[in-house]
C-alpha positions in Angstrom: 7.9 -23.4 -3.1 11.0 -25.6 -3.2 13.1 -25.9 0.1 16.1 -24.1 -1.6 14.3 -21.3 -2.9 12.5 -20.8 0.5 16.0 -20.2 2.4 17.1 -18.0 -0.7 14.0 -15.9 -0.1 14.7 -15.7 3.7 18.5 -14.6 2.9 17.3 -12.0 0.6 15.1 -10.6 3.0 17.7 -10.6 5.7 20.0 -8.8 3.5 17.6 -6.2 2.5 16.6 -5.4 5.9 20.3 -5.0 7.1 20.8 -2.4 4.3 17.5 -0.4 4.3 16.2 2.9 6.2 14.2 1.7 9.1 13.2 5.0 10.5 10.0 4.9 12.4 7.7 7.4 13.8 8.4 8.8 17.0 5.4 7.3 18.7 6.3 3.9 17.5 8.9 2.0 19.4 11.2 0.0 18.1 10.6 -3.7 18.1 6.9 -2.8 18.7 5.3 -6.3 18.1 2.1 -7.5 19.3 2.5 -9.6 22.6 -0.3 -11.0 24.8 -1.6 -9.1 27.9 -4.5 -8.5 30.1 -7.5 -6.2 29.5 -6.6 -4.4 32.8 -3.2 -3.4 31.6 -4.5 -1.0 29.1 -7.4 -0.1 31.3 -10.3 -2.2 30.2 -12.8 -4.6 32.2 -12.2 -8.0 31.6 -15.3 -9.1 33.2 -17.5 -6.8 31.1 -15.9 -7.9 27.8 -16.1 -11.6 28.4 -19.6 -11.5 29.6 -20.9 -9.3 26.7 -19.0 -10.8 23.9 -20.0 -14.2 24.8 -23.6 -13.2 25.1 -23.6 -11.7 21.5 -21.7 -14.7 20.0 -23.6 -17.3 21.7 -26.9 -15.7 20.4 -25.3 -15.4 16.8 -24.5 -19.3 17.0 -28.1 -20.0 18.3 -29.7 -18.0 15.5 -27.4 -19.8 12.9 -25.4 -16.6 12.1 -22.3 -19.0 11.9 -21.3 -22.5 13.4 -18.4 -20.8 15.1 -16.2 -17.8 15.3 -12.9 -16.3 16.7 -12.1 -12.9 17.8 -8.7 -11.2 18.4 -8.5 -7.6 19.8 -5.1 -5.8 20.3 -5.0 -2.6 22.2 -1.7 -0.5 22.9 0.1 -3.3 21.1 -1.0 -5.9 23.5 -3.3 -8.8 22.4 -6.0 -8.6 25.1 -8.5 -10.9 23.8 -8.3 -13.9 21.6 -11.0 -16.5 22.0 -12.8 -19.1 20.0 -16.5 -20.0 20.0 -18.5 -22.7 18.6 -17.8 -25.3 16.0 -16.4 -25.6 12.3 -20.0 -26.9 11.3 -23.2 -27.3 13.0 -22.7 -30.8 13.5 -20.7 -29.6 16.8 -17.7 -32.1 16.0 -14.9 -30.0 15.8 -14.6 -27.0 18.0 -13.2 -23.6 16.7 -9.4 -23.5 17.6 -7.3 -20.3 18.1 -4.7 -21.6 15.2 -7.5 -22.4 12.7 -6.6 -20.9 9.3 -9.7 -18.9 7.7 -10.6 -18.0 4.0 -10.4 -14.2 4.2 -12.6 -13.5 1.1 -12.3 -9.7 0.3 -10.1 -9.1 3.3 -7.7 -10.2 0.6 -8.0 -7.0 -1.0 -6.4 -4.8 1.8 -4.0 -7.6 3.0 -2.7 -8.9 -0.4 -3.2 -6.5 -3.6 -3.2 -3.2 -1.5 0.3 -3.6 0.5 1.8 -4.5 -2.8 0.0 -1.3 -4.5 1.3 1.1 -1.7 4.7 -0.2 -1.9 4.9 0.4 -5.5 3.2 4.0 -4.9 6.2 4.6 -2.5 8.8 3.5 -5.1 7.3 5.7 -7.7 5.9 2.8 -10.0 2.7 3.6 -9.7 0.9 7.2 -9.6 -2.6 7.3 -8.2 -3.4 10.3 -10.5 -2.5 9.2 -13.9 -4.8 7.1 -16.1 -4.7 3.6 -15.0 -4.2 2.7 -18.7 -0.5 4.2 -18.4 0.1 0.9 -16.6 -2.4 -1.5 -17.5 -2.0 -0.7 -21.4 -5.0 -3.0 -22.4 -7.2 -0.3 -21.4 -5.6 2.1 -24.1 -8.0 3.0 -26.7 -11.1 1.9 -24.9 -12.8 5.0 -24.8 -14.8 4.6 -21.5 -11.8 3.3 -19.6 -8.9 4.8 -20.8 -8.8 7.8 -18.5 -9.9 6.5 -15.5 -7.4 6.9 -12.6 -6.1 4.4 -10.1 -7.5 6.8 -7.1 -10.9 6.5 -8.7 -10.5 2.7 -9.1 -9.4 2.1 -5.4 -12.0 4.5 -3.9 -14.8 2.6 -6.1 -15.6 5.9 -7.7 -14.7 5.0 -11.3 -18.2 3.5 -12.3 -17.1 0.0 -13.1 -19.7 -2.6 -12.5 -19.6 -4.3 -9.2 -19.0 -8.0 -10.1 -18.9 -10.3 -13.0 -19.7 -13.9 -12.5 -17.0 -15.7 -14.5 -18.2 -19.0 -13.4 -21.0 -18.7 -15.8 -18.5 -19.2 -18.7 -17.5 -22.4 -17.7 -20.9 -24.3 -17.9 -22.8 -25.6 -20.7 -26.5 -25.2 -20.8 -26.8 -28.7 -19.6 -24.8 -27.7 -16.5 -21.6 -29.6 -17.4 -18.3 -28.1 -17.3 -16.7 -26.7 -20.7 -13.5 -28.8 -21.3 -12.0 -25.9 -22.8 -12.1 -24.0 -19.7 -12.0 -26.6 -16.9 -10.5 -30.1 -16.7 -10.7 -32.6 -14.0 -7.0 -33.4 -14.4 -3.9 -31.0 -15.0 -1.8 -30.7 -17.9 0.6 -28.0 -19.2 -2.3 -25.7 -20.5 -4.5 -26.7 -17.1 -2.3 -25.9 -14.2 -4.4 -23.5 -12.1 -5.9 -25.5 -9.6 -9.4 -24.5 -8.6 -10.2 -27.4 -6.2 -9.6 -30.9 -5.7 -9.9 -32.5 -9.1 -10.6 -29.2 -10.9 -8.1 -27.1 -13.0 -8.8 -24.1 -14.9 -7.1 -23.1 -18.3 -3.9 -21.1 -17.5 -5.0 -18.3 -19.8 -8.4 -17.9 -18.2 -7.3 -14.9 -16.9 -7.1 -13.3 -20.1 -10.8 -14.2 -20.8 -11.3 -12.1 -17.6 -9.7 -9.1 -18.8 -11.3 -9.0 -22.2 -14.8 -9.3 -20.2 -13.7 -6.5 -18.0 -12.7 -4.4 -21.0 -16.1 -5.0 -22.6 -18.0 -4.2 -19.4 -20.0 -1.1 -19.2 -18.9 2.4 -17.3 -21.4 4.2 -15.3 -22.2 7.5 -16.9 -22.4 9.1 -13.5 -19.2 9.0 -11.0 -20.4 7.9 -7.9 -19.7 5.3 -5.3 -20.3 1.9 -6.5 -18.1 -1.1 -5.2 -16.3 -3.0 -7.5 -13.7 -5.8 -7.4 -13.2 -6.2 -11.1 -9.6 -4.5 -11.1 -8.6 -6.8 -8.1 -8.7 -9.6 -10.6 -6.2 -7.5 -12.7 -4.0 -6.1 -10.0 -2.1 -9.7 -9.4 -0.8 -9.4 -13.4 0.1 -5.6 -13.2 2.1 -6.1 -9.8 4.0 -9.1 -11.5 4.6 -6.9 -14.6 5.9 -3.9 -12.5 7.9 -5.9 -10.1 9.5 -8.9 -12.5 8.4 -11.2 -9.9 5.2 -13.4 -9.2 2.3 -11.5 -7.1 2.7 -14.5 -4.6 6.4 -14.5 -4.4 6.3 -10.5 -4.0 4.0 -10.5 -1.1 5.9 -13.5 0.7 9.1 -11.5 0.3 8.0 -8.2 1.1 5.4 -8.7 3.8 4.4 -12.1 5.0 7.5 -13.6 5.8 9.4 -10.6 7.3 6.4 -10.0 9.5 6.6 -13.6 10.7 3.0 -14.5 9.4 3.7 -18.0 7.8 0.1 -19.0 7.7 -0.7 -15.7 5.5 -0.9 -16.7 1.9 -2.8 -18.5 -1.0 -3.7 -22.1 -1.5 -3.0 -23.4 2.3 -4.1 -26.7 1.5 -0.7 -27.2 -0.9 1.5 -25.9 2.2 1.2 -28.9 4.6 0.3 -26.7 7.5 -0.7 -28.5 11.0 -3.5 -25.9 11.4 -7.0 -26.8 10.5 -8.4 -24.7 7.6 -11.9 -23.9 8.4 -14.5 -25.1 6.0 -16.9 -22.5 4.1 -19.9 -23.5 1.8 -21.4 -26.5 1.0 -21.2 -26.1 -3.1 -23.5 -28.0 -5.1 -23.0 -26.3 -8.3 -19.2 -26.2 -8.9 -17.3 -28.2 -6.4 -19.9 -30.6 -5.4 -18.6 -30.6 -1.8 -17.7 -28.8 1.6 -15.3 -26.2 0.2 -12.2 -26.5 2.4 -8.6 -25.7 2.0 -9.5 -23.8 -1.4 -10.8 -20.5 -1.9 -14.5 -20.0 -1.7 -14.9 -17.0 -4.3 -15.3 -18.6 -7.7 -13.7 -16.0 -9.6 -10.4 -16.3 -7.5 -10.8 -20.3 -7.9 -10.7 -19.8 -11.5 -7.4 -17.8 -11.3 -5.9 -20.9 -9.4 -6.7 -19.6 -6.0 -4.4 -16.7 -6.5 -6.0 -13.2 -7.0 -6.4 -9.7 -5.5 -10.2 -9.9 -4.8 -10.1 -13.1 -2.7 -8.0 -16.2 -1.9 -5.8 -15.3 1.0 -6.1 -17.2 4.1 -4.3 -16.6 7.5 -4.9 -17.3 11.3 -6.0 -14.4 13.4 -2.5 -13.8 15.0 -0.9 -13.7 11.7 -3.5 -11.1 10.3 -3.2 -9.1 13.5 0.3 -8.7 12.7 -0.4 -6.9 9.4 -3.1 -5.0 10.7 -0.9 -3.5 13.6 1.8 -2.8 11.0 -1.0 -0.4 9.3 -2.1 0.7 12.8 1.6 2.0 13.2 1.5 3.6 10.0 3.8 1.3 8.1 6.1 0.0 10.7 6.3 -3.3 12.6 9.1 -4.7 14.8 11.4 -2.0 13.8 11.0 -2.4 10.1 9.3 0.0 8.0 7.1 -1.5 5.2 5.2 1.4 3.6 5.7 5.0 4.4 3.6 6.8 6.8 2.4 9.4 4.2 1.3 6.5 1.7 -0.8 4.7 4.6 -2.2 8.0 5.6 -3.3 8.9 2.1 -4.6 5.5 1.4 -6.6 5.5 4.7 -8.1 9.1 4.1 -11.9 9.4 2.8 -11.2 10.3 -0.8 -14.4 11.7 -2.1 -16.8 12.8 0.9 -18.6 15.2 -1.4 -20.0 12.2 -3.6 -21.5 10.4 -0.4 -18.7 8.0 -0.7 -17.1 6.9 2.7 -14.1 5.0 1.2 -10.4 5.4 1.5 -8.0 3.9 -1.4 -8.8 0.2 -1.1 -9.7 0.6 2.7 -13.2 0.9 3.9 -13.9 3.5 6.3 -16.8 4.2 8.9 -20.1 5.5 7.7 -19.7 9.5 7.1 -21.8 10.5 10.0 -21.1 7.3 11.9 -20.4 8.8 15.3 -24.0 10.1 15.4 -25.8 6.9 14.4 -27.2 4.2 16.5 -25.4 0.8 16.5 -28.2 -0.4 14.3 -27.4 1.7 11.6 -23.6 2.6 12.1 -20.7 1.0 10.1 -18.8 -0.5 12.0 -19.4 0.5 15.7 -20.3 4.0 16.3 -17.4 4.5 18.6 -14.7 4.1 16.2 -12.7 7.0 15.4 -13.0 8.7 11.8 -9.3 8.1 10.9 -10.0 4.2 11.4 -10.1 1.7 8.6 -10.6 -1.9 7.6 -12.6 -4.3 5.5 -15.1 -7.2 5.6 -15.2 -10.2 3.9 -17.9 -12.5 2.1 -17.3 -15.6 4.0 -17.9 -13.7 7.4 -14.7 -11.9 8.1 -13.7 -8.5 9.4 -10.7 -6.7 10.3 -10.5 -2.8 11.6 -7.5 -0.8 12.8 -8.2 2.3 14.7 -4.8 4.4 15.4 -6.7 7.1 17.4 -7.7 4.3 20.0 -4.6 2.0 19.3 -7.0 -1.1 18.7 -7.0 -3.6 16.1 -10.3 -5.7 15.9 -10.5 -9.1 13.8 -13.5 -11.2 13.7 -13.2 -14.4 11.9 -16.1 -16.8 10.9 -17.4 -19.1 8.2 -21.0 -17.5 8.0 -21.4 -19.1 4.5 -21.6 -22.6 6.2 -23.6 -24.4 5.0 -24.9 -21.9 2.6 -24.0 -18.2 1.4 -27.9 -17.6 1.7 -27.6 -17.2 5.5 -27.4 -13.5 6.4 -27.9 -13.4 10.0 -24.4 -12.3 10.7 -25.6 -9.0 8.9 -29.4 -9.1 10.3 -28.0 -9.5 13.7 -25.3 -6.8 13.2 -23.0 -9.0 14.9 -19.4 -7.6 14.1 -20.1 -4.1 15.0 -21.9 -5.2 18.2 -18.9 -7.3 19.4 -16.4 -4.2 18.3 -18.4 -1.8 20.4 -18.1 -3.8 23.5 -14.2 -3.0 23.6 -14.8 0.6 23.4 -17.3 0.6 26.3 -15.2 -1.7 28.4 -13.1 1.4 30.0 -12.4 0.7 33.8 -13.2 3.7 35.9 -10.4 5.8 36.8 -9.4 5.5 40.6 
């Protein structure tokens, strides 16, 4: 973005804020922003937290669950824990820093595509219960898709395929790139930068849309997690708003939240913060992926997508999650209506053994009665809590009943995505549980 357009964007935001209704719930104070505090201020035992978190994370690093990690926890609007552990990679050269920028992977779904969708629902530009083809007209006339609703899609109840590996489309049988889809230098038809020296065809998204249209729908409507429509949402949002997806998010959420590192393609933005490396890619990028999105489908869209591609620091991510926890309000500004956030964070199809909200993940349906080894996430979270996980090793969770935001950031895919010890050791729920068990005894 050019400097002139940046200042125009800031001015537009300031004018809009001056004119809008910023009514907020009675239980949320004006200028309620995250500030640093001590665990004891919110009734938690600092010694217990530090010792137990260190134990879990140190064990995770020792067992190669990740080379390093970062944890941020806010309670009652105060950041009472923010610590970094380990290193960027297993060579132990660069320690993890508190202002490092992470590839959020599928956390992008609830921090980029979803806030835009919720705002459009608020504005009456999207209806959850009419056919999605009303808005995405490419699905009109496709028998198995034309009547699917946005509610079914966001709750992963539509019967869509889980994933399509579009990277398969850009390689020849000999392993070389098809030049009609990916080039090693940019031109007017190849502007979508997937990585250093890799540029995808501008219209590759059209190929994605066609394959999604041809993909099979399950005859049985049951819970199957699918990210396919999140590849569509950026184009749909642009059509409905008349603004680019990236600009719309910056204008309406990231800049007013004062979350400058939250966004796409961080390597192009000149941040002084270090961007955490992800996988050593031996297939497509032939190097350690750093500064560009790890997810290949998002990469082929130029790094700007709804399924993945968002990057942020823990503190910037915390501001957005705190806004959700406060049901749409942060620092006296309303971003999304309380009713809409409550609807999106409600379990939609419990009778179908589906724990999901709309876009948001939710606790397992019988979570409170499960041991930690089987619970998702920690069994102590409230039933109205919500969040999402990311393939690169990220996890965010907001619990309004307990006024707690939990953020876990790691690069568990370094050096390879085959490493699953983060899951095998159940590290993220184990760390989360510590903060629920750290209550100081009352005097």
